[in-house]
C-alpha positions as CSV (number, residue, x, y, z in Angstrom):
1,M,-3.7,121.0,-64.3
2,Q,-2.9,124.7,-64.0
3,K,0.8,125.5,-64.6
4,I,3.0,127.1,-62.0
5,A,4.0,130.6,-63.0
6,L,7.7,130.5,-62.6
7,G,9.9,133.6,-62.9
8,I,13.5,133.0,-64.0
9,V,15.8,135.9,-63.2
10,F,19.1,136.0,-65.1
11,G,21.9,138.4,-66.1
12,G,22.6,141.1,-63.5
13,C,25.2,143.8,-62.6
14,S,27.9,141.4,-61.8
15,S,31.3,140.2,-63.1
16,E,29.6,136.8,-63.5
17,Y,27.0,138.1,-65.9
18,E,28.0,135.7,-68.7
19,V,27.9,132.7,-66.3
20,S,24.4,133.6,-65.3
21,L,23.3,133.6,-69.0
22,S,24.8,130.1,-69.5
23,S,23.2,128.8,-66.4
24,A,19.8,130.4,-67.1
25,A,19.7,129.0,-70.7
26,A,20.5,125.5,-69.4
27,V,17.8,125.8,-66.7
28,I,15.2,127.0,-69.2
29,D,16.1,124.1,-71.6
30,H,15.6,121.5,-68.9
31,L,12.4,122.6,-67.3
32,D,9.2,120.7,-67.7
33,R,7.1,123.0,-69.9
34,D,3.9,120.9,-69.1
35,R,4.4,121.8,-65.5
36,F,5.7,125.4,-65.6
37,E,4.8,128.6,-67.3
38,L,8.0,130.4,-67.8
39,I,8.3,134.2,-67.2
40,L,11.8,135.2,-68.2
41,I,13.2,138.2,-66.4
42,G,16.5,139.6,-67.6
43,I,18.7,142.2,-65.9
44,T,21.2,143.9,-68.1
45,R,24.8,144.7,-67.1
46,E,23.6,148.2,-66.4
47,G,20.8,147.0,-64.1
48,H,17.9,147.5,-66.4
49,W,15.1,144.9,-65.8
50,R,13.3,143.4,-68.8
51,R,10.6,140.8,-69.4
52,Y,12.0,138.6,-72.2
53,Y,9.8,136.7,-74.6
54,G,12.5,135.1,-76.8
55,E,14.3,131.8,-76.9
56,S,17.0,130.5,-74.5
57,E,19.6,130.4,-77.3
58,L,19.7,134.3,-77.5
59,I,20.3,134.4,-73.7
60,R,23.2,131.9,-74.1
61,E,24.6,134.1,-76.9
62,D,24.0,137.4,-75.0
63,S,21.9,138.8,-77.7
64,W,18.6,138.7,-75.8
65,T,18.4,142.5,-75.2
66,S,18.1,143.1,-79.0
67,H,15.1,140.8,-79.3
68,P,11.8,142.7,-80.0
69,G,10.1,140.7,-77.3
70,C,12.1,142.6,-74.6
71,V,9.9,144.8,-72.4
72,P,10.9,147.1,-69.6
73,A,9.7,145.6,-66.3
74,V,10.1,145.7,-62.6
75,L,9.4,143.3,-59.7
76,S,6.5,144.5,-57.6
77,A,7.4,144.9,-53.9
78,S,3.8,145.2,-52.9
79,R,2.3,142.0,-51.4
80,D,-1.1,142.7,-52.9
81,K,0.4,142.9,-56.4
82,K,2.7,139.9,-56.3
83,G,4.4,139.7,-59.7
84,L,6.2,141.4,-62.5
85,V,5.1,144.8,-63.7
86,E,5.6,145.4,-67.4
87,F,5.7,148.8,-69.0
88,V,4.0,148.9,-72.4
89,G,3.9,152.4,-73.8
90,T,2.1,154.6,-71.3
91,E,0.4,151.6,-69.6
92,F,1.5,148.8,-67.4
93,R,0.4,145.2,-66.9
94,L,1.0,142.8,-64.0
95,T,2.0,139.2,-64.6
96,P,1.4,137.2,-61.4
97,L,4.3,135.0,-60.2
98,D,3.8,131.9,-58.1
99,V,7.6,131.4,-57.5
100,V,10.9,132.8,-58.6
101,F,14.1,131.0,-59.5
102,P,17.1,133.5,-59.2
103,V,19.7,132.2,-61.6
104,L,22.2,135.0,-60.8
105,H,25.8,134.6,-59.7
106,G,27.9,137.0,-57.6
107,R,27.1,140.5,-56.5
108,N,23.6,142.0,-56.8
109,G,22.0,138.6,-57.1
110,E,23.6,135.9,-55.0
111,D,24.4,138.2,-52.1
112,G,21.0,138.7,-50.5
113,T,20.0,141.8,-52.4
114,L,17.5,140.1,-54.7
115,Q,16.4,137.8,-52.0
116,G,15.6,140.7,-49.8
117,L,13.4,142.2,-52.5
118,L,11.6,138.8,-52.9
119,E,11.1,138.5,-49.2
120,L,9.6,142.0,-49.1
121,S,7.3,141.1,-52.0
122,G,6.2,137.9,-50.4
123,I,6.9,135.9,-53.6
124,P,8.3,132.4,-52.8
125,F,11.8,131.8,-54.3
126,V,14.4,129.1,-54.8
127,G,17.4,129.1,-52.6
128,C,18.8,130.7,-49.5
129,G,17.1,133.6,-47.8
130,M,18.4,137.2,-47.6
131,L,20.5,136.8,-44.4
132,S,22.0,133.5,-45.3
133,S,22.8,134.6,-48.8
134,A,24.6,137.7,-47.5
135,L,26.6,135.8,-45.0
136,C,27.7,133.1,-47.4
137,M,28.7,135.6,-50.0
138,D,31.1,137.2,-47.5
139,K,34.0,134.8,-47.1
140,A,35.2,136.4,-43.9
141,Y,31.8,136.3,-42.2
142,A,31.2,132.7,-43.4
143,K,34.5,131.5,-42.0
144,T,34.0,133.3,-38.8
145,I,30.5,131.7,-38.2
146,A,31.7,128.3,-39.3
147,S,34.6,128.5,-36.9
148,A,32.3,129.6,-34.1
149,A,30.2,126.5,-34.8
150,G,33.3,124.3,-34.2
151,I,34.2,123.8,-37.9
152,E,37.9,124.0,-38.8
153,V,38.9,126.8,-41.3
154,P,42.2,127.8,-42.7
155,P,44.0,130.5,-40.8
156,F,43.0,133.9,-42.3
157,V,42.8,137.6,-41.7
158,T,40.5,140.3,-43.0
159,V,41.9,143.3,-44.8
160,L,39.9,146.4,-45.6
161,G,40.5,149.0,-48.3
162,R,41.3,151.6,-45.7
163,D,44.1,149.5,-44.2
164,T,47.7,150.3,-45.2
165,I,49.9,147.9,-47.1
166,E,52.1,147.7,-44.0
167,D,49.0,146.6,-42.0
168,A,48.5,143.8,-44.6
169,F,52.1,142.8,-44.5
170,R,52.0,142.6,-40.7
171,M,48.9,140.5,-40.6
172,A,50.2,138.2,-43.4
173,D,53.5,137.6,-41.6
174,K,51.5,136.0,-38.7
175,L,50.0,133.6,-41.1
176,G,53.1,132.6,-43.1
177,Y,53.6,132.2,-46.8
178,P,52.4,131.1,-49.3
179,L,49.0,132.9,-49.0
180,Y,45.9,133.5,-51.0
181,V,44.4,136.9,-51.5
182,K,40.7,136.9,-52.1
183,P,38.0,139.5,-52.6
184,A,35.7,138.8,-49.7
185,R,32.5,139.1,-51.8
186,A,33.2,137.9,-55.3
187,G,32.4,134.5,-56.7
188,S,33.9,132.1,-59.3
189,S,37.4,132.7,-57.9
190,I,37.5,136.2,-59.5
191,G,40.3,138.4,-58.3
192,I,42.1,135.7,-56.4
193,A,45.9,135.6,-56.4
194,K,48.6,133.4,-54.7
195,A,51.5,135.1,-53.0
196,Y,54.9,133.7,-52.0
197,D,56.3,137.0,-50.7
198,E,55.5,140.6,-49.9
199,E,55.9,141.7,-53.5
200,E,53.4,139.2,-54.8
201,L,51.1,140.0,-51.8
202,A,51.1,143.7,-52.7
203,S,50.3,142.9,-56.3
204,G,47.5,140.4,-55.2
205,I,46.0,143.0,-52.9
206,E,46.0,145.6,-55.7
207,Q,44.3,143.2,-58.0
208,A,41.7,142.0,-55.5
209,L,40.8,145.6,-54.5
210,L,39.5,146.0,-58.1
211,H,36.7,143.7,-57.2
212,D,36.0,144.5,-53.5
213,D,37.1,146.8,-50.7
214,K,37.1,143.9,-48.3
215,L,39.7,141.1,-48.7
216,V,40.5,137.8,-47.1
217,I,44.1,136.7,-46.8
218,E,44.3,133.0,-46.2
219,R,47.1,130.6,-45.5
220,H,47.7,128.0,-48.3
221,V,46.4,124.5,-47.5
222,N,48.3,121.6,-48.7
223,G,45.8,119.1,-49.9
224,I,42.8,118.7,-52.3
225,E,39.5,120.5,-52.8
226,L,36.2,118.6,-52.3
227,G,32.7,119.8,-53.3
228,C,29.4,118.8,-51.6
229,A,26.1,119.5,-53.2
230,V,23.4,120.0,-50.6
231,L,19.7,119.9,-51.4
232,G,16.8,120.5,-49.1
233,D,15.8,122.1,-45.8
234,A,14.6,119.9,-42.8
235,D,16.5,116.8,-43.9
236,P,19.0,117.8,-46.6
237,F,20.3,115.4,-49.1
238,I,24.0,115.5,-50.2
239,G,24.9,114.3,-53.7
240,E,28.1,112.5,-54.8
241,I,31.2,114.3,-53.6
242,D,33.5,115.6,-56.3
243,E,37.3,116.3,-56.2
244,I,39.3,119.0,-58.0
245,E,42.7,117.9,-59.2
246,L,44.8,121.0,-60.3
247,T,47.8,121.3,-62.5
248,G,47.9,125.1,-61.9
249,E,48.1,127.1,-58.7
250,F,44.3,127.2,-57.9
251,F,40.9,126.7,-59.4
252,D,40.5,130.1,-61.0
253,F,37.7,131.6,-63.2
254,E,39.0,130.2,-66.5
255,Q,39.5,126.7,-65.1
256,K,36.1,126.6,-63.5
257,Y,34.4,127.1,-66.9
258,T,36.9,125.6,-69.3
259,L,38.7,123.0,-67.2
260,S,41.8,124.0,-69.1
261,A,44.3,123.1,-66.3
262,S,42.2,121.0,-63.9
263,T,40.4,117.7,-63.7
264,I,37.2,117.1,-61.7
265,H,36.9,113.6,-60.3
266,L,33.3,112.6,-59.9
267,P,33.0,110.5,-57.7
268,S,36.0,111.7,-55.7
269,R,38.8,109.3,-55.0
270,I,38.4,109.6,-51.2
271,D,37.5,106.6,-49.0
272,E,34.0,106.1,-47.5
273,E,35.0,107.2,-44.0
274,T,36.4,110.5,-45.3
275,A,33.4,111.0,-47.5
276,A,31.1,110.5,-44.5
277,R,33.1,113.1,-42.6
278,A,33.0,115.5,-45.5
279,K,29.2,115.2,-45.8
280,A,28.8,115.8,-42.0
281,M,31.0,118.9,-42.2
282,A,29.1,120.2,-45.2
283,L,25.8,119.7,-43.4
284,G,27.2,121.5,-40.4
285,V,28.2,124.5,-42.5
286,Y,24.9,124.5,-44.3
287,R,23.0,124.7,-41.0
288,A,25.4,127.1,-39.2
289,L,24.9,129.6,-42.0
290,G,21.2,129.1,-42.2
291,C,21.1,127.8,-45.8
292,S,17.9,126.5,-47.4
293,G,16.9,125.1,-50.7
294,F,20.3,124.3,-52.0
295,A,24.0,125.2,-51.9
296,R,27.4,123.8,-52.8
297,V,29.8,123.6,-49.8
298,D,33.5,123.5,-50.7
299,L,36.0,121.9,-48.4
300,F,39.8,121.2,-48.2
301,L,41.1,117.8,-47.4
302,T,44.7,118.2,-46.0
303,E,47.5,115.9,-46.6
304,D,47.2,114.6,-43.0
305,G,43.5,113.8,-43.4
306,R,41.9,116.9,-41.8
307,L,38.9,118.6,-43.3
308,M,38.6,122.4,-43.5
309,F,35.8,124.6,-44.7
310,N,36.6,126.7,-47.7
311,E,33.4,128.5,-48.9
312,V,29.7,128.2,-49.8
313,N,28.1,128.9,-53.1
314,T,24.4,129.6,-52.6
315,I,23.6,129.7,-56.3
316,P,26.1,127.3,-57.9
317,G,26.5,127.2,-61.6
318,F,24.0,125.3,-63.8
319,T,26.1,125.3,-67.0
320,A,27.0,122.2,-69.0
321,H,30.2,121.9,-67.0
322,S,28.7,122.8,-63.6
323,R,29.6,120.7,-60.6
324,Y,26.3,120.9,-58.6
325,P,23.9,119.3,-61.2
326,N,26.6,116.8,-62.1
327,M,27.0,115.7,-58.4
328,M,23.3,115.3,-58.2
329,R,23.1,113.4,-61.4
330,H,25.7,110.9,-60.1
331,A,23.5,110.5,-57.0
332,G,20.5,109.5,-59.3
333,I,18.8,112.9,-59.6
334,T,18.5,114.2,-63.2
335,F,18.7,117.9,-64.1
336,T,14.9,118.1,-64.8
337,V,14.0,116.3,-61.5
338,L,16.5,118.5,-59.6
339,L,14.9,121.7,-60.9
340,D,11.4,120.4,-60.2
341,R,12.4,119.5,-56.6
342,L,14.0,122.9,-56.0
343,I,10.9,124.8,-57.3
344,V,8.3,122.7,-55.5
345,S,10.3,122.8,-52.3
346,A,10.5,126.6,-52.5
347,L,6.7,126.9,-53.0
348,K,6.1,124.7,-49.9
349,E,8.7,126.2,-47.6
350,K,8.1,129.9,-48.4
351,Q,4.3,129.4,-48.2
352,A,4.5,127.5,-44.9
């Protein structure tokens, strides 16, 4: 049987570069090599594309760029030359690609940019399309669309870099403290701050603006966070729901990848009726935002039993601690089977 030529894209110009390396290494290690021919495509922090011929461990260690098997390359946008163009001396060679798995997190990878290039090239790829990826990446747009679809969201306002601090104070006062300040288009809880007063709000805005010129200020929700792993297109499957128990203020970048001040309960401690409502809401969000392939939908469960939409992660982490593959594993889908389903589904859907 001929192997499927699978391009795995990792790295990227993003504050989540290191997370991408860990995810990509784990994906590479769990793929069925009898089924897939791996074409590894790395993007440096500076945005340089490379065809990488080395081992996954060097990706995990972030020493992959120094490997001799690292060749300048670029993805062809021409539909009659579908594949990766490698530059070798004064010549170039084309490596055909049957399908691409973007294992990129955050900006310039999860936000529709790479997906747009892949759609232009006509190469099938794993995950949400360009528009859905862009909408899900923007917390303000995602909440606005979810709300329009009848899904409850926490009260929030959008603040732009050109707005004055007085404008932000005025909008925040209408919400009431405590508040969260979030970069609208950053993942892994990067740049998020909790504010109990105007002084902390001003500091949080200053910090968040380092990551994005568009911010979301959101009222704090008393309750717990739930995660729903969604898989598929026409009839999506939802894995076991997890629950985040915090000892700190919120699930920040460090806690997401070290679990230093949090506990993830998998399965969650919620009852069956609440779990059914959570899955229904997650599916509603997934469809309202036009998601496909897979995504993790995060919700709040308030102290009085209401569910609210928090955010969508269209390329959730695939590290050793990552929630998405663990939720699927608890539902009976192993990491290798999950990857196989994602890739085969992408081939079928994008070629349909």
